[in-house]
C-alpha positions, 0 to 999 in steps of 0.5 A: 920184455914178455912175449905178449909184450913183443908180439904188440910191438910187432904187431905194431910195425906190420901193416894191415892186409885189409885195405885203407886200414894201414899200420898201427900207430905206435902209441897204440901199441904202447898202450896196448903193450902197458894194458897187456903188462897191467893184465899179465900182472893181475893173472899172476895175482890172481894165481897166487890167490887161486894157489893160497886159497887152496893151501888155507882149505888143506890148513882149515880141514887139518885144523878142524879134522883136529877139533872134532878129535879133541871135541869128541875127546871132551865129550868122553871126558865128560860123560865119565866125569857125570858117571862118577858124580852120580856115583858119589851122590 
């Protein structure tokens, strides 16, 4: 059990200090526990997604850098070919 689930179970057993409210019903505590479990899972999924996006950004940056280097080399080769072809004419 997670810390939050344990807290919700214990919270359901504690009497409220406000007059007339009494203890939290068990059904409400169990339902809240399920909701908290779902929110924990969603939080974990969001954290994994953020890490995935960060890693993907790093790899995309590296790939784009390589593409720019290759593009510069192709442009240099193209310029050299243009010079050679102009000399032959």
